[in-house]
mmCIF entry with sequence, helices, sheets and N, C-alpha, C, O atoms, coordinates in Angstrom:
data_MODEL
# 
_entry.id   MODEL 
# 
_entity.id                         1 
_entity.type                       polymer 
_entity.pdbx_number_of_molecules   1 
# 
_entity_poly.entity_id                      1 
_entity_poly.type                           'polypeptide(L)' 
_entity_poly.nstd_linkage                   no 
_entity_poly.nstd_monomer                   no 
_entity_poly.pdbx_seq_one_letter_code       MLYPCRICKFRYRTKGMANKCYKWCSMHKSCNLGIIKHAVKD 
_entity_poly.pdbx_seq_one_letter_code_can   MLYPCRICKFRYRTKGMANKCYKWCSMHKSCNLGIIKHAVKD 
_entity_poly.pdbx_strand_id                 A 
# 
loop_
_entity_poly_seq.entity_id 
_entity_poly_seq.num 
_entity_poly_seq.mon_id 
_entity_poly_seq.hetero 
1 1  MET n 
1 2  LEU n 
1 3  TYR n 
1 4  PRO n 
1 5  CYS n 
1 6  ARG n 
1 7  ILE n 
1 8  CYS n 
1 9  LYS n 
1 10 PHE n 
1 11 ARG n 
1 12 TYR n 
1 13 ARG n 
1 14 THR n 
1 15 LYS n 
1 16 GLY n 
1 17 MET n 
1 18 ALA n 
1 19 ASN n 
1 20 LYS n 
1 21 CYS n 
1 22 TYR n 
1 23 LYS n 
1 24 TRP n 
1 25 CYS n 
1 26 SER n 
1 27 MET n 
1 28 HIS n 
1 29 LYS n 
1 30 SER n 
1 31 CYS n 
1 32 ASN n 
1 33 LEU n 
1 34 GLY n 
1 35 ILE n 
1 36 ILE n 
1 37 LYS n 
1 38 HIS n 
1 39 ALA n 
1 40 VAL n 
1 41 LYS n 
1 42 ASP n 
# 
_struct_asym.id          A 
_struct_asym.entity_id   1 
# 
loop_
_struct_conf.conf_type_id 
_struct_conf.id 
_struct_conf.pdbx_PDB_helix_id 
_struct_conf.beg_label_comp_id 
_struct_conf.beg_label_asym_id 
_struct_conf.beg_label_seq_id 
_struct_conf.pdbx_beg_PDB_ins_code 
_struct_conf.end_label_comp_id 
_struct_conf.end_label_asym_id 
_struct_conf.end_label_seq_id 
_struct_conf.pdbx_end_PDB_ins_code 
_struct_conf.beg_auth_comp_id 
_struct_conf.beg_auth_asym_id 
_struct_conf.beg_auth_seq_id 
_struct_conf.end_auth_comp_id 
_struct_conf.end_auth_asym_id 
_struct_conf.end_auth_seq_id 
_struct_conf.pdbx_PDB_helix_class 
_struct_conf.details 
_struct_conf.pdbx_PDB_helix_length 
HELX_P HELX_P1 AA1 LYS A 15 ? HIS A 28 ? LYS A 15 HIS A 28 1 ? 14 
HELX_P HELX_P2 AA2 LEU A 33 ? ILE A 36 ? LEU A 33 ILE A 36 1 ? 4  
# 
_struct_conf_type.id          HELX_P 
_struct_conf_type.criteria    ? 
_struct_conf_type.reference   ? 
# 
_struct_sheet.id               AA1 
_struct_sheet.type             ? 
_struct_sheet.number_strands   2 
_struct_sheet.details          ? 
# 
_struct_sheet_order.sheet_id     AA1 
_struct_sheet_order.range_id_1   1 
_struct_sheet_order.range_id_2   2 
_struct_sheet_order.offset       ? 
_struct_sheet_order.sense        anti-parallel 
# 
loop_
_struct_sheet_range.sheet_id 
_struct_sheet_range.id 
_struct_sheet_range.beg_label_comp_id 
_struct_sheet_range.beg_label_asym_id 
_struct_sheet_range.beg_label_seq_id 
_struct_sheet_range.pdbx_beg_PDB_ins_code 
_struct_sheet_range.end_label_comp_id 
_struct_sheet_range.end_label_asym_id 
_struct_sheet_range.end_label_seq_id 
_struct_sheet_range.pdbx_end_PDB_ins_code 
_struct_sheet_range.beg_auth_comp_id 
_struct_sheet_range.beg_auth_asym_id 
_struct_sheet_range.beg_auth_seq_id 
_struct_sheet_range.end_auth_comp_id 
_struct_sheet_range.end_auth_asym_id 
_struct_sheet_range.end_auth_seq_id 
AA1 1 TYR A 3  ? PRO A 4  ? TYR A 3  PRO A 4  
AA1 2 ARG A 11 ? TYR A 12 ? ARG A 11 TYR A 12 
# 
loop_
_atom_site.group_PDB 
_atom_site.id 
_atom_site.type_symbol 
_atom_site.label_atom_id 
_atom_site.label_alt_id 
_atom_site.label_comp_id 
_atom_site.label_asym_id 
_atom_site.label_entity_id 
_atom_site.label_seq_id 
_atom_site.pdbx_PDB_ins_code 
_atom_site.Cartn_x 
_atom_site.Cartn_y 
_atom_site.Cartn_z 
_atom_site.occupancy 
_atom_site.B_iso_or_equiv 
_atom_site.pdbx_formal_charge 
_atom_site.auth_seq_id 
_atom_site.auth_comp_id 
_atom_site.auth_asym_id 
_atom_site.auth_atom_id 
_atom_site.pdbx_PDB_model_num 
ATOM 1   N N  . MET A 1 1  ? 1.408   13.315 16.886 1.00 0.00 ? 1  MET A N  1 
ATOM 2   C CA . MET A 1 1  ? 0.451   12.305 16.451 1.00 0.00 ? 1  MET A CA 1 
ATOM 3   C C  . MET A 1 1  ? -0.503  11.997 17.602 1.00 0.00 ? 1  MET A C  1 
ATOM 4   O O  . MET A 1 1  ? -0.093  11.891 18.758 1.00 0.00 ? 1  MET A O  1 
ATOM 5   N N  . LEU A 1 2  ? -1.781  11.855 17.262 1.00 0.00 ? 2  LEU A N  1 
ATOM 6   C CA . LEU A 1 2  ? -2.789  11.512 18.257 1.00 0.00 ? 2  LEU A CA 1 
ATOM 7   C C  . LEU A 1 2  ? -3.296  10.103 17.996 1.00 0.00 ? 2  LEU A C  1 
ATOM 8   O O  . LEU A 1 2  ? -3.396  9.667  16.849 1.00 0.00 ? 2  LEU A O  1 
ATOM 9   N N  . TYR A 1 3  ? -3.611  9.402  19.069 1.00 0.00 ? 3  TYR A N  1 
ATOM 10  C CA . TYR A 1 3  ? -4.062  8.013  18.982 1.00 0.00 ? 3  TYR A CA 1 
ATOM 11  C C  . TYR A 1 3  ? -5.525  7.937  19.430 1.00 0.00 ? 3  TYR A C  1 
ATOM 12  O O  . TYR A 1 3  ? -5.843  8.333  20.552 1.00 0.00 ? 3  TYR A O  1 
ATOM 13  N N  . PRO A 1 4  ? -6.418  7.436  18.570 1.00 0.00 ? 4  PRO A N  1 
ATOM 14  C CA . PRO A 1 4  ? -7.836  7.357  18.927 1.00 0.00 ? 4  PRO A CA 1 
ATOM 15  C C  . PRO A 1 4  ? -8.182  6.043  19.633 1.00 0.00 ? 4  PRO A C  1 
ATOM 16  O O  . PRO A 1 4  ? -7.578  5.000  19.384 1.00 0.00 ? 4  PRO A O  1 
ATOM 17  N N  . CYS A 1 5  ? -9.165  6.132  20.513 1.00 0.00 ? 5  CYS A N  1 
ATOM 18  C CA . CYS A 1 5  ? -9.780  4.914  21.054 1.00 0.00 ? 5  CYS A CA 1 
ATOM 19  C C  . CYS A 1 5  ? -10.588 4.311  19.906 1.00 0.00 ? 5  CYS A C  1 
ATOM 20  O O  . CYS A 1 5  ? -11.296 5.034  19.205 1.00 0.00 ? 5  CYS A O  1 
ATOM 21  N N  . ARG A 1 6  ? -10.492 3.025  19.711 1.00 0.00 ? 6  ARG A N  1 
ATOM 22  C CA . ARG A 1 6  ? -11.180 2.380  18.585 1.00 0.00 ? 6  ARG A CA 1 
ATOM 23  C C  . ARG A 1 6  ? -12.684 2.275  18.789 1.00 0.00 ? 6  ARG A C  1 
ATOM 24  O O  . ARG A 1 6  ? -13.413 1.949  17.852 1.00 0.00 ? 6  ARG A O  1 
ATOM 25  N N  . ILE A 1 7  ? -13.155 2.546  19.991 1.00 0.00 ? 7  ILE A N  1 
ATOM 26  C CA . ILE A 1 7  ? -14.595 2.455  20.243 1.00 0.00 ? 7  ILE A CA 1 
ATOM 27  C C  . ILE A 1 7  ? -15.248 3.844  20.317 1.00 0.00 ? 7  ILE A C  1 
ATOM 28  O O  . ILE A 1 7  ? -16.155 4.143  19.540 1.00 0.00 ? 7  ILE A O  1 
ATOM 29  N N  . CYS A 1 8  ? -14.796 4.679  21.237 1.00 0.00 ? 8  CYS A N  1 
ATOM 30  C CA . CYS A 1 8  ? -15.455 5.973  21.432 1.00 0.00 ? 8  CYS A CA 1 
ATOM 31  C C  . CYS A 1 8  ? -14.852 7.101  20.592 1.00 0.00 ? 8  CYS A C  1 
ATOM 32  O O  . CYS A 1 8  ? -15.440 8.176  20.476 1.00 0.00 ? 8  CYS A O  1 
ATOM 33  N N  . LYS A 1 9  ? -13.676 6.851  20.007 1.00 0.00 ? 9  LYS A N  1 
ATOM 34  C CA . LYS A 1 9  ? -13.010 7.799  19.110 1.00 0.00 ? 9  LYS A CA 1 
ATOM 35  C C  . LYS A 1 9  ? -12.405 9.016  19.805 1.00 0.00 ? 9  LYS A C  1 
ATOM 36  O O  . LYS A 1 9  ? -11.956 9.931  19.115 1.00 0.00 ? 9  LYS A O  1 
ATOM 37  N N  . PHE A 1 10 ? -12.372 9.072  21.144 1.00 0.00 ? 10 PHE A N  1 
ATOM 38  C CA . PHE A 1 10 ? -11.608 10.123 21.812 1.00 0.00 ? 10 PHE A CA 1 
ATOM 39  C C  . PHE A 1 10 ? -10.149 9.928  21.434 1.00 0.00 ? 10 PHE A C  1 
ATOM 40  O O  . PHE A 1 10 ? -9.704  8.794  21.259 1.00 0.00 ? 10 PHE A O  1 
ATOM 41  N N  . ARG A 1 11 ? -9.388  11.027 21.305 1.00 0.00 ? 11 ARG A N  1 
ATOM 42  C CA . ARG A 1 11 ? -7.996  10.931 20.876 1.00 0.00 ? 11 ARG A CA 1 
ATOM 43  C C  . ARG A 1 11 ? -7.051  11.328 22.009 1.00 0.00 ? 11 ARG A C  1 
ATOM 44  O O  . ARG A 1 11 ? -7.345  12.229 22.794 1.00 0.00 ? 11 ARG A O  1 
ATOM 45  N N  . TYR A 1 12 ? -5.919  10.642 22.076 1.00 0.00 ? 12 TYR A N  1 
ATOM 46  C CA . TYR A 1 12 ? -4.949  10.826 23.153 1.00 0.00 ? 12 TYR A CA 1 
ATOM 47  C C  . TYR A 1 12 ? -3.555  11.041 22.599 1.00 0.00 ? 12 TYR A C  1 
ATOM 48  O O  . TYR A 1 12 ? -3.254  10.640 21.474 1.00 0.00 ? 12 TYR A O  1 
ATOM 49  N N  . ARG A 1 13 ? -2.702  11.679 23.399 1.00 0.00 ? 13 ARG A N  1 
ATOM 50  C CA . ARG A 1 13 ? -1.326  11.939 22.988 1.00 0.00 ? 13 ARG A CA 1 
ATOM 51  C C  . ARG A 1 13 ? -0.464  10.679 23.010 1.00 0.00 ? 13 ARG A C  1 
ATOM 52  O O  . ARG A 1 13 ? 0.531   10.596 22.291 1.00 0.00 ? 13 ARG A O  1 
ATOM 53  N N  . THR A 1 14 ? -0.843  9.692  23.837 1.00 0.00 ? 14 THR A N  1 
ATOM 54  C CA . THR A 1 14 ? -0.047  8.466  23.926 1.00 0.00 ? 14 THR A CA 1 
ATOM 55  C C  . THR A 1 14 ? -0.878  7.252  23.524 1.00 0.00 ? 14 THR A C  1 
ATOM 56  O O  . THR A 1 14 ? -2.091  7.204  23.729 1.00 0.00 ? 14 THR A O  1 
ATOM 57  N N  . LYS A 1 15 ? -0.200  6.295  22.956 1.00 0.00 ? 15 LYS A N  1 
ATOM 58  C CA . LYS A 1 15 ? -0.858  5.050  22.560 1.00 0.00 ? 15 LYS A CA 1 
ATOM 59  C C  . LYS A 1 15 ? -1.335  4.289  23.794 1.00 0.00 ? 15 LYS A C  1 
ATOM 60  O O  . LYS A 1 15 ? -2.373  3.629  23.754 1.00 0.00 ? 15 LYS A O  1 
ATOM 61  N N  . GLY A 1 16 ? -0.586  4.377  24.882 1.00 0.00 ? 16 GLY A N  1 
ATOM 62  C CA . GLY A 1 16 ? -0.965  3.698  26.118 1.00 0.00 ? 16 GLY A CA 1 
ATOM 63  C C  . GLY A 1 16 ? -2.290  4.185  26.675 1.00 0.00 ? 16 GLY A C  1 
ATOM 64  O O  . GLY A 1 16 ? -3.107  3.386  27.133 1.00 0.00 ? 16 GLY A O  1 
ATOM 65  N N  . MET A 1 17 ? -2.505  5.492  26.637 1.00 0.00 ? 17 MET A N  1 
ATOM 66  C CA . MET A 1 17 ? -3.767  6.044  27.141 1.00 0.00 ? 17 MET A CA 1 
ATOM 67  C C  . MET A 1 17 ? -4.916  5.654  26.217 1.00 0.00 ? 17 MET A C  1 
ATOM 68  O O  . MET A 1 17 ? -6.019  5.381  26.691 1.00 0.00 ? 17 MET A O  1 
ATOM 69  N N  . ALA A 1 18 ? -4.681  5.625  24.923 1.00 0.00 ? 18 ALA A N  1 
ATOM 70  C CA . ALA A 1 18 ? -5.726  5.197  23.979 1.00 0.00 ? 18 ALA A CA 1 
ATOM 71  C C  . ALA A 1 18 ? -6.092  3.736  24.230 1.00 0.00 ? 18 ALA A C  1 
ATOM 72  O O  . ALA A 1 18 ? -7.268  3.374  24.178 1.00 0.00 ? 18 ALA A O  1 
ATOM 73  N N  . ASN A 1 19 ? -5.104  2.903  24.499 1.00 0.00 ? 19 ASN A N  1 
ATOM 74  C CA . ASN A 1 19 ? -5.373  1.491  24.794 1.00 0.00 ? 19 ASN A CA 1 
ATOM 75  C C  . ASN A 1 19 ? -6.118  1.332  26.108 1.00 0.00 ? 19 ASN A C  1 
ATOM 76  O O  . ASN A 1 19 ? -6.999  0.481  26.224 1.00 0.00 ? 19 ASN A O  1 
ATOM 77  N N  . LYS A 1 20 ? -5.770  2.148  27.099 1.00 0.00 ? 20 LYS A N  1 
ATOM 78  C CA . LYS A 1 20 ? -6.464  2.113  28.391 1.00 0.00 ? 20 LYS A CA 1 
ATOM 79  C C  . LYS A 1 20 ? -7.943  2.469  28.204 1.00 0.00 ? 20 LYS A C  1 
ATOM 80  O O  . LYS A 1 20 ? -8.825  1.839  28.786 1.00 0.00 ? 20 LYS A O  1 
ATOM 81  N N  . CYS A 1 21 ? -8.190  3.483  27.386 1.00 0.00 ? 21 CYS A N  1 
ATOM 82  C CA . CYS A 1 21 ? -9.563  3.894  27.089 1.00 0.00 ? 21 CYS A CA 1 
ATOM 83  C C  . CYS A 1 21 ? -10.301 2.772  26.363 1.00 0.00 ? 21 CYS A C  1 
ATOM 84  O O  . CYS A 1 21 ? -11.440 2.451  26.701 1.00 0.00 ? 21 CYS A O  1 
ATOM 85  N N  . TYR A 1 22 ? -9.654  2.182  25.373 1.00 0.00 ? 22 TYR A N  1 
ATOM 86  C CA . TYR A 1 22 ? -10.261 1.087  24.613 1.00 0.00 ? 22 TYR A CA 1 
ATOM 87  C C  . TYR A 1 22 ? -10.645 -0.080 25.522 1.00 0.00 ? 22 TYR A C  1 
ATOM 88  O O  . TYR A 1 22 ? -11.738 -0.634 25.404 1.00 0.00 ? 22 TYR A O  1 
ATOM 89  N N  . LYS A 1 23 ? -9.747  -0.442 26.420 1.00 0.00 ? 23 LYS A N  1 
ATOM 90  C CA . LYS A 1 23 ? -10.029 -1.563 27.341 1.00 0.00 ? 23 LYS A CA 1 
ATOM 91  C C  . LYS A 1 23 ? -11.230 -1.240 28.220 1.00 0.00 ? 23 LYS A C  1 
ATOM 92  O O  . LYS A 1 23 ? -12.098 -2.088 28.428 1.00 0.00 ? 23 LYS A O  1 
ATOM 93  N N  . TRP A 1 24 ? -11.281 -0.007 28.738 1.00 0.00 ? 24 TRP A N  1 
ATOM 94  C CA . TRP A 1 24 ? -12.410 0.382  29.586 1.00 0.00 ? 24 TRP A CA 1 
ATOM 95  C C  . TRP A 1 24 ? -13.710 0.352  28.779 1.00 0.00 ? 24 TRP A C  1 
ATOM 96  O O  . TRP A 1 24 ? -14.713 -0.211 29.219 1.00 0.00 ? 24 TRP A O  1 
ATOM 97  N N  . CYS A 1 25 ? -13.678 0.961  27.601 1.00 0.00 ? 25 CYS A N  1 
ATOM 98  C CA . CYS A 1 25 ? -14.887 1.019  26.762 1.00 0.00 ? 25 CYS A CA 1 
ATOM 99  C C  . CYS A 1 25 ? -15.396 -0.382 26.422 1.00 0.00 ? 25 CYS A C  1 
ATOM 100 O O  . CYS A 1 25 ? -16.600 -0.633 26.460 1.00 0.00 ? 25 CYS A O  1 
ATOM 101 N N  . SER A 1 26 ? -14.488 -1.283 26.093 1.00 0.00 ? 26 SER A N  1 
ATOM 102 C CA . SER A 1 26 ? -14.922 -2.616 25.687 1.00 0.00 ? 26 SER A CA 1 
ATOM 103 C C  . SER A 1 26 ? -15.436 -3.445 26.861 1.00 0.00 ? 26 SER A C  1 
ATOM 104 O O  . SER A 1 26 ? -16.327 -4.276 26.683 1.00 0.00 ? 26 SER A O  1 
ATOM 105 N N  . MET A 1 27 ? -14.890 -3.230 28.053 1.00 0.00 ? 27 MET A N  1 
ATOM 106 C CA . MET A 1 27 ? -15.350 -3.991 29.221 1.00 0.00 ? 27 MET A CA 1 
ATOM 107 C C  . MET A 1 27 ? -16.646 -3.452 29.803 1.00 0.00 ? 27 MET A C  1 
ATOM 108 O O  . MET A 1 27 ? -17.516 -4.226 30.200 1.00 0.00 ? 27 MET A O  1 
ATOM 109 N N  . HIS A 1 28 ? -16.785 -2.123 29.857 1.00 0.00 ? 28 HIS A N  1 
ATOM 110 C CA . HIS A 1 28 ? -17.888 -1.500 30.584 1.00 0.00 ? 28 HIS A CA 1 
ATOM 111 C C  . HIS A 1 28 ? -18.959 -0.875 29.699 1.00 0.00 ? 28 HIS A C  1 
ATOM 112 O O  . HIS A 1 28 ? -20.010 -0.461 30.189 1.00 0.00 ? 28 HIS A O  1 
ATOM 113 N N  . LYS A 1 29 ? -18.692 -0.805 28.384 1.00 0.00 ? 29 LYS A N  1 
ATOM 114 C CA . LYS A 1 29 ? -19.649 -0.199 27.445 1.00 0.00 ? 29 LYS A CA 1 
ATOM 115 C C  . LYS A 1 29 ? -20.021 1.214  27.866 1.00 0.00 ? 29 LYS A C  1 
ATOM 116 O O  . LYS A 1 29 ? -21.167 1.640  27.724 1.00 0.00 ? 29 LYS A O  1 
ATOM 117 N N  . SER A 1 30 ? -19.020 1.940  28.391 1.00 0.00 ? 30 SER A N  1 
ATOM 118 C CA . SER A 1 30 ? -19.208 3.324  28.814 1.00 0.00 ? 30 SER A CA 1 
ATOM 119 C C  . SER A 1 30 ? -17.850 4.013  28.810 1.00 0.00 ? 30 SER A C  1 
ATOM 120 O O  . SER A 1 30 ? -16.820 3.383  28.570 1.00 0.00 ? 30 SER A O  1 
ATOM 121 N N  . CYS A 1 31 ? -17.863 5.318  29.080 1.00 0.00 ? 31 CYS A N  1 
ATOM 122 C CA . CYS A 1 31 ? -16.607 6.068  29.180 1.00 0.00 ? 31 CYS A CA 1 
ATOM 123 C C  . CYS A 1 31 ? -16.276 6.307  30.648 1.00 0.00 ? 31 CYS A C  1 
ATOM 124 O O  . CYS A 1 31 ? -17.164 6.383  31.498 1.00 0.00 ? 31 CYS A O  1 
ATOM 125 N N  . ASN A 1 32 ? -14.988 6.423  30.925 1.00 0.00 ? 32 ASN A N  1 
ATOM 126 C CA . ASN A 1 32 ? -14.495 6.679  32.277 1.00 0.00 ? 32 ASN A CA 1 
ATOM 127 C C  . ASN A 1 32 ? -14.002 8.118  32.322 1.00 0.00 ? 32 ASN A C  1 
ATOM 128 O O  . ASN A 1 32 ? -13.097 8.484  31.572 1.00 0.00 ? 32 ASN A O  1 
ATOM 129 N N  . LEU A 1 33 ? -14.588 8.944  33.195 1.00 0.00 ? 33 LEU A N  1 
ATOM 130 C CA . LEU A 1 33 ? -14.205 10.347 33.268 1.00 0.00 ? 33 LEU A CA 1 
ATOM 131 C C  . LEU A 1 33 ? -12.742 10.528 33.651 1.00 0.00 ? 33 LEU A C  1 
ATOM 132 O O  . LEU A 1 33 ? -12.109 11.499 33.237 1.00 0.00 ? 33 LEU A O  1 
ATOM 133 N N  . GLY A 1 34 ? -12.201 9.605  34.436 1.00 0.00 ? 34 GLY A N  1 
ATOM 134 C CA . GLY A 1 34 ? -10.795 9.666  34.813 1.00 0.00 ? 34 GLY A CA 1 
ATOM 135 C C  . GLY A 1 34 ? -9.864  9.451  33.636 1.00 0.00 ? 34 GLY A C  1 
ATOM 136 O O  . GLY A 1 34 ? -8.724  9.916  33.649 1.00 0.00 ? 34 GLY A O  1 
ATOM 137 N N  . ILE A 1 35 ? -10.338 8.756  32.628 1.00 0.00 ? 35 ILE A N  1 
ATOM 138 C CA . ILE A 1 35 ? -9.534  8.511  31.423 1.00 0.00 ? 35 ILE A CA 1 
ATOM 139 C C  . ILE A 1 35 ? -9.773  9.612  30.396 1.00 0.00 ? 35 ILE A C  1 
ATOM 140 O O  . ILE A 1 35 ? -8.817  10.167 29.853 1.00 0.00 ? 35 ILE A O  1 
ATOM 141 N N  . ILE A 1 36 ? -11.016 9.928  30.127 1.00 0.00 ? 36 ILE A N  1 
ATOM 142 C CA . ILE A 1 36 ? -11.293 10.881 29.042 1.00 0.00 ? 36 ILE A CA 1 
ATOM 143 C C  . ILE A 1 36 ? -10.876 12.306 29.390 1.00 0.00 ? 36 ILE A C  1 
ATOM 144 O O  . ILE A 1 36 ? -10.834 13.156 28.501 1.00 0.00 ? 36 ILE A O  1 
ATOM 145 N N  . LYS A 1 37 ? -10.570 12.593 30.643 1.00 0.00 ? 37 LYS A N  1 
ATOM 146 C CA . LYS A 1 37 ? -10.066 13.930 30.961 1.00 0.00 ? 37 LYS A CA 1 
ATOM 147 C C  . LYS A 1 37 ? -8.687  14.151 30.322 1.00 0.00 ? 37 LYS A C  1 
ATOM 148 O O  . LYS A 1 37 ? -8.230  15.289 30.216 1.00 0.00 ? 37 LYS A O  1 
ATOM 149 N N  . HIS A 1 38 ? -8.031  13.076 29.901 1.00 0.00 ? 38 HIS A N  1 
ATOM 150 C CA . HIS A 1 38 ? -6.738  13.162 29.227 1.00 0.00 ? 38 HIS A CA 1 
ATOM 151 C C  . HIS A 1 38 ? -6.882  13.276 27.715 1.00 0.00 ? 38 HIS A C  1 
ATOM 152 O O  . HIS A 1 38 ? -5.882  13.421 27.011 1.00 0.00 ? 38 HIS A O  1 
ATOM 153 N N  . ALA A 1 39 ? -8.092  13.214 27.212 1.00 0.00 ? 39 ALA A N  1 
ATOM 154 C CA . ALA A 1 39 ? -8.314  13.298 25.761 1.00 0.00 ? 39 ALA A CA 1 
ATOM 155 C C  . ALA A 1 39 ? -7.957  14.685 25.263 1.00 0.00 ? 39 ALA A C  1 
ATOM 156 O O  . ALA A 1 39 ? -8.090  15.672 25.987 1.00 0.00 ? 39 ALA A O  1 
ATOM 157 N N  . VAL A 1 40 ? -7.505  14.749 24.027 1.00 0.00 ? 40 VAL A N  1 
ATOM 158 C CA . VAL A 1 40 ? -7.145  16.017 23.411 1.00 0.00 ? 40 VAL A CA 1 
ATOM 159 C C  . VAL A 1 40 ? -8.389  16.637 22.789 1.00 0.00 ? 40 VAL A C  1 
ATOM 160 O O  . VAL A 1 40 ? -9.112  15.997 22.025 1.00 0.00 ? 40 VAL A O  1 
ATOM 161 N N  . LYS A 1 41 ? -8.613  17.883 23.133 1.00 0.00 ? 41 LYS A N  1 
ATOM 162 C CA . LYS A 1 41 ? -9.782  18.592 22.593 1.00 0.00 ? 41 LYS A CA 1 
ATOM 163 C C  . LYS A 1 41 ? -9.384  19.284 21.294 1.00 0.00 ? 41 LYS A C  1 
ATOM 164 O O  . LYS A 1 41 ? -8.255  19.755 21.156 1.00 0.00 ? 41 LYS A O  1 
ATOM 165 N N  . ASP A 1 42 ? -10.295 19.342 20.364 1.00 0.00 ? 42 ASP A N  1 
ATOM 166 C CA . ASP A 1 42 ? -10.019 20.011 19.077 1.00 0.00 ? 42 ASP A CA 1 
ATOM 167 C C  . ASP A 1 42 ? -10.073 21.512 19.243 1.00 0.00 ? 42 ASP A C  1 
ATOM 168 O O  . ASP A 1 42 ? -9.869  22.248 18.278 1.00 0.00 ? 42 ASP A O  1 
# 
């Protein structure tokens, strides 16, 4: 199962990483390369 960020829609293997991405996106209105490198590619 993959967990999406509710803002940018990148998907992650863990719910924790998706939440980390969501928090970053909502605070900074941008993506963090250190986080999205963990996103699952289609």
